[in-house]
N, C-alpha and C positions, 0 to 999 in steps of 0.2 A: 396636838396641833400639827406635828410632822406628818402624821398619817393623812390629816385633812388636806395639807398642802400638796401631797404627792398624788392624791386621788384624781384630780383633773388631768394631770399629765398621763397617768395610766389609762384613763378613759380616752384621752386624745389618741394615744398610741393604738388602742384597740380599734377606734374608729378609722384611723388611717389604714390599718391592716385590712379591715372589712371593705373599705372603699377600694383599695388596691385589688382585692380578690374579685370584687364585683365588676370593676372596670376592665379587668383582665381575666375573663372567665376561663381562658384556655390554660391558665397556669394554676399550679398548686393542687391541693386536695379536692377543690370544688370543680375541677375542670370538667369531669364527666357530667356533673349535674347541670352546669350552666352553659356548656358549649352549644351555640346554635348550629343547626345542621348545615352542611355544605350542599350545594346543588350542582348537578351536571346535566346539561341537555345536549344530547347527540342527535343531530338532525340530518337525515339523508335526503337525497334529491331524486324524486320520481320512484321511490321504492313502494311497490304494490304489496298487498297482502293477499288479494283474491286469487292471483295466478301464480302463487308459489314464491313470492319474493323473499320470504324468510328462510327458504330451504338452504341456501349456502351459508347462512349465519349461525352455524352450530354453536360456536363459542358465545356469541351474543345471547342466544336463547338460553343457554345454560347459566351465564353469568348475570343476566338481568331478568329475563323472563322467569326462569325456574327459581331464582332467588327472590322473586317478588310477585308482582301482579301483571297479568296480560289482559288488555281490554279488547274484546272481540267486536265491539261496536264503537270504534273510534273513527271519526269522519273529519273531513276538512271543510272549511267554510266556502272554499272555491278550489276547483281542481286545476290550478295553474300556479306556477312557482311564485311570482311576485305578489299577487293578491293573497295567496295562502300564507306566505311568510309575513306579510303585513298584518294578517289576522293573528298570527302567533305572537308577534311583537306587541301589538296594541290590545289584544283581547277583544277585538271588535270584528263585526261582520263587514264585508266589503262596502255595503251601502253607508257605513259610518266612517270607515277610514279612507274611502274614495280611491283606492288603488284598484284599477279595473283590468289591467293587463300588464305585460312585461315591458312596455315601452315607456319612455320618458313622458310622452304625451298622455299615457294612461296613468300617470302619477307614480310610476315606479322609481323610487329614490329621487324624486324630483325636488326642486326648490320648495314647491308647495308642501310636499310631504315633510320635508325637513322643518319647515316653519310651523306646520299644523299638528303633526302627529309624533314626530321623532322624539321630542322632549318628554312625551308622556308614555313612552313604551315601558314595559315592566322592568327591563334592565336599568333604565334611567331612574325609576322609582326605587329600585333596589339600592343603587349606588347613593342616591341623594338622601333617602330616609331611613335605611336599615343598616348602613355601615358595612354592607357586603363589598368585598373587593371583587371586581368583575373582569372576565377575560373572554374575548371572542376570537375565534379562528375559523376562516373559511368563507363560503359564499354567503353574502348578506342579502342584498336585493339585486335583481338582474342588471339594473342600470347603475349600480354603485360605482363610483369612480368616473362617471361621465363628465366630460369637460364642462358641460353646461350646468352641472350640479355640484360644482366644487372640486371635481377631480378626486384623486386619492388622498389629497391633503385634508379632505373632510373626514373627521372622525365623529361618528354619531355620538350624541350624549349618552352617558350611561356606562361607558367602558373605561376601566383603568388601563387595560392592556388590549390593544386592537391589532389583529392580523387579518385584514379584510381582503378578499379576492376582488380584483377589478372585474366588474361585469359578470358574465355567466360562467357556468361550470366548464373547467378544463382540467387536464391532468398534467400537461406539459406546456411550456411556452406561455407563461402568464405573468401578471404583475400582482404583487401583494402590497397593500398599504400597511406598513408596520408603524403604528402610532402616527400615521400621517405622512410617512416617508416612503417613496416607491422602492420596491425591491424586485428586481427582475429575475425571472427563472427561465431556464432553457429546457433541454430535453435529456439531461443526464439522470438516469433513474436514481442513482445513489444520492443525488442532491435535490432533485426537482419534482419527483413524483408527488403530486399534491396531497393525496391521502396520507402518505407517509410524512410529508412535511408538517401537516396539521397534527399528526400524532406526536411528532417530536416537539413541536412548539407547545403542545398541551402538557407534555411531560416536563418541559422546561418551566412552564408556569407553576406546576405542582411542586417542583423542587425549590423554586426561588421566591414563591409568594410569601406573604406575611403569615406567621402562625398565630397571630393575635387577633385575626379577623376571620369570620366565615367567608367562604368564597362561592361565587356563581361562575360556572364555566360553560360556555356554549361552543360546541364544535360542530360546524356546519360543512358536511362532507360533499364532494361533487358526485360521488357514486350513488346510484347507478345511472346517472344522467349521461346522455350522449356527450362526447364521441365514444364512450364505452371503451376507454383505453385501459387494458389490464396491466398490472405489474408483470415484468418478464417471467417471474416464477409461476405465474398463474395463467399464462397465455394458452396453454394446452389443456386446461381443466374443462370439464363438462363437454367434451367433444361429441358425445352421443346424445346430448340433451336437446330436446325440442320444446317449443312453447306448448303448454298444455292444450289438449284437444277436448275442452269442456263442451257441454251441450250448446253454448252460445258461440263456439268457435266456427268461423267460416259459414255462418248462416245469415240469411237475409232478415233484416229487421223490418218486416213488412208492415207492422202496425205502429211504427215509430216516426219521429220527426223526419222531415224530408231529407235532412243531411245524412241521416243513418240509412235511409232507403236508397240514396244514390250510390252507396258502396257496391262494387261489382261482386256478385256471388254466382258461382264460387270464385274465390280469388285466383289470379294467375299463379302458375307454379313459381314464377320468379318472385312474386310478392311473398309467397309462403316461405321460400328459401331465404329471402331477405329478413323476414321477421324472426325466423328460427335462428338465424345467425346473430341478429341483434339480441335475442333472448339469451343466448349463450354468453355473449360479450358482457351483457349486464350482470349476469351471475358472477363472471370472473372478476369484475371490478369490486364486487361485494366481499370477496375473500380478503382484500386489504382492509376493508371496513371492519371485518371480524377481528383482524389483527389489531387494529386501532383500539377497539373496545377492550380487548384482552390486556393491552398495554396500560390503558388508563386504570382499569380495575385492579390490576396487579400493583401499580404504583400506589394507589390509594390503600391497598392492603398492606404493603411494606411500610407505609408511613402511619399505619394504625389510624386511618381516617375513614376507611370503607364503611364501618358500621354506623358512622355519623354522617353519611353522605347519601342523598337521593340521586339516583341516576335515571334519567328519562331517555328512552330511545324511540324515535318516531320518524315520520317522513312528511314532506310538504304536500304530496298528493300521491295517488296511485298511478296505474299505467295499464295499457292494454296492448295485446299482441294478437290480432286476428279476431277479436270478439266482434260479432255482428259484421264481419268482413272488413273491419277497419284495421289497416295493417299495424300502425304504430303511433301512439300518442297518449295524451290524457284528455282533459277539457270536456269530457262527456259526463252526463248526469248519473251514469250507472255505477254499481257497486265497485267495479274494478278500478274506477278512476277516483271515486270520492272516499272510499274506505282505506284506512292506512293502519300500519302496525303501531301499537303503543304498548310499551313494556316499561315498568317502573320498579325499582328496588329502593329500599331505604329504611330508616328507623321506623319501627312500629308497623311495617308492612310484612305480613306473614308470607313465607315462601310458597311457591306452587299454587298461587291463586289465579283464577280466571273470573273476570267480571263481564257480564252482558249489559251492564248499565251504559247508557248512551252518553258519549263524550264527544266534544268537538275540539278542534285546535284553538278555538277562541278561549278554551278553558285552561290552556297551559299557563298563560300569564297569571291569571287569578290564583291558580294552584301554587305556583312558585312563590308568589307574593304571600300567600297564606302560610306556606312553610316558613318563610322568612319572618313572619310575625307582623306583616303589614295588613291593615284593614282594607280589604278589597272594596268595601262599600264607599271608600273615599275616592275611588276611581270612577271613570265613565265606561268601564269595560262591560261588554255584552255577555261575556262568559261567566262561569261560576267555578269555584274551587271544587275539585274532586278529591281533595285530601281526605275528607271524611269517608269517602267510598273506599279509598286505599287502606284506611285504618280500621275498616269494618264497623264504622259508626253510622252508616247510612244504609237504609234498605230501599228496595226498588219502589215501594209505595210512596215514599216521600221525595224521590229523585225526579228530575225532569223527564218528560216523555217525547220531546221533539226538539229538533234543531233546524237551522236554515242553511241551505246551500245556494250560492248565487254565482252566476257566471255571465260575463258580457262577451259575446262573440266578436271575432275579428275577421275582416275580409280585406281583400286588396281592391284598390280603386281601378286597377287595370287588369286585363286578361293575362294570365300566365302564358308566356310563349310556348312552354312545353305542353300546355293543355289548352289549345286555342278554342276547343269546343265548349269549354266551361263558362267563359265570360267572366266579368268582374264580380266582386262580392264574396268570393270564397278564398280560402288560404290553406296552407299545409297540405297541398295536393300531391303527395308523394308517398309511396310509389304508385305507379299505374294510374295516375290522375284521379285517385280516390281522395276526396277532400275531408280533412278532419275538422275544419272550422269554417264559419261564414258569419256575416254580419248578423243574421237573424238566428244564429245559434246562441241566443241570449235567453237564459231561463232562470227560474228560481224554484226551489223544491223545499217541501217540508219532509224531513226524514223522521219517521216516528218509530220508536221502539218502546213498547209497553207490554205488560203481561197479557193483554188481550189483542195486541196488534203489532205487526212488523210491516210497516207500510211506507211507501214512497209516493208522494204526490208532487207533480211538477207541471209548471205552466211555462210556455214559451212566449216571449214578447215578439210576436210576428203577426202577419195578417190573419192567420188562422186562429190565433190564441190556442195553439195546439197543446193538448194535455196528455200527459203520460202518468199512469198510476200502476203500481206494482204491489202485489202481496208477496213480500220477500220470503215469508215462511213457506208458502205453497209453491213459490216460483223463484228460487234463489238465484237463478241465472237470468231472470227478468226477460223471459221469452215472450210473455203475453201481456200486452197493455190492456188493463181492465177498465180504462176510463169510461167506456161506453156501456159497461155492464154493472159497475159498482152502484150501490144504493145512492139515489139522488141526494138524500139527506147528508150522507157522508161526503159526497162531492161538494155540497154547499158549505159544510163545516170546514173542510180542508181548504177550500178557496178562501174562506174568511180568515182562517188561521194563517195562511200564507201571506195575505195582505197585512195582517197584524205584525207578523215577524219582519216583513219587508219595510215596515215603518217604525220598527222598535228601536230603542236606544237604552243601553244600560239595563236597569232593573226590569223594564217592560219586555225585554227579550227573554225573561225567565218566568213569564206567566204560564199558567197551566195550559197544556196542549189538549187537543180534541179527545184523546184517549186517557186523559187524567180525570179521575173522579171529581176533581174540583173545577173542571171546565164548565163554563156557562156560555151558552150560545143564544144570542138574540138576533134574529135576522134583521131587526130594525136598526141594528148597529152597523150594518154593512156600510162600507165607505161609499158615499155617493159618487165620488170621483172615479170609482172603479166599478160602478154598477153595470156598465156595458160589458165588463168581462164576464160577469155571472150570466147575463143574458146570452152571450156568445157560447158559454159553456152549456147552457140548457139546450141551445140549438144543436 
């Protein structure tokens, strides 16, 4: 009888021990088996990959790229800061998140954005449904902190710890929102240089966070965005460096959209000197980014968390310095502006890998949610998780073959006094009155990467319905627009595919592309509302 009476008590004790271990998987002998992985996303601002942007980042390439996987075909949904960052946060293409430019009127961190999209970003889902503790430091969206959108008191949902930069990238003389409280910074390098401040705040979080929950940390760095202010110790680095003189440098884009054709070729010597100087300054700012990455990786190593942490390193868009005689900017449809670096290390990712599979920044949110164990199919995200790619569980035959790139051009209503001959409708006309944007620099592209094709197909929303098509394998610098010589059937299929993607949402954004064996094309399914576009193309 005594044995029978004590048995329920022993069983209860065993159950309590099991429940304790299960609810606190970072403790005890089961820690290694049950610990969910930590996740770090390091986002740079305007970092290209096509014109050598990774060259100064030697430590980053070693600590993340060489220790994991590098994607050579990583693209952005839009080559401009705010729309691109909105795509990262929401996992959606711009036509679904409705952020079209860097202005409040363009829905950048606006009240409308806050009410419609912000509560459904992947950090909000992480915090609400997966139990991750979340930390953000750096540039959020270009209009964050605007007085008409809640000021710096507004802390976006999804963040336990918030250190957000008011508005656009700076290195000195800025305001941070620290959990909704303003913190002013001046011009003292030891206290205020923003890249270093973000590094230190990140290290503080890693030191004081809870050890009983996995964490997600997003560090959004200003570099190498203008004003390109380097740390004092790096101000004389790369003094002999110039922007690369690739085949598309300082040449006329004679078969391209009118905005590209208006660039002055050859560029004035003053413009070349200006862009070479900017190129050097950009690289100098990246040396502090390299230091930041090293500090974070070393801290994770010291705390024995590195092997259980995924670290992503990427950018919100690319950049150009002199390509097709455009001095400095992003916003264009070409590889130098839409292709970005993407390196990832983490559990089950073998080192020294390179993947040519096609990924977009709309995939970052789904991938991070997948790592955290959240079912991406419960979301309305357009992207897809590339975790199986990183773990070697996905081959190219079953992966997607195309993505969408969208951009809505901006122009001024009035003539720039410095460029009176240009008239209204254009913008970013510096230096030498060469304009980088205009109202009708509005385009959408299908970027295709498949075993049988490496193609870019783009249409402009202008009076010409101007089309640009490039075979990127045969013409990596996109010197020759083949829209008038490519097979008519291919042109029709790509036109149809573009319209499908521009109207897609969620799962429909992941249907087979033109060069996928599963693709089916029926001309009778052409959108009647867009039939005029095809007739214009045939003309």
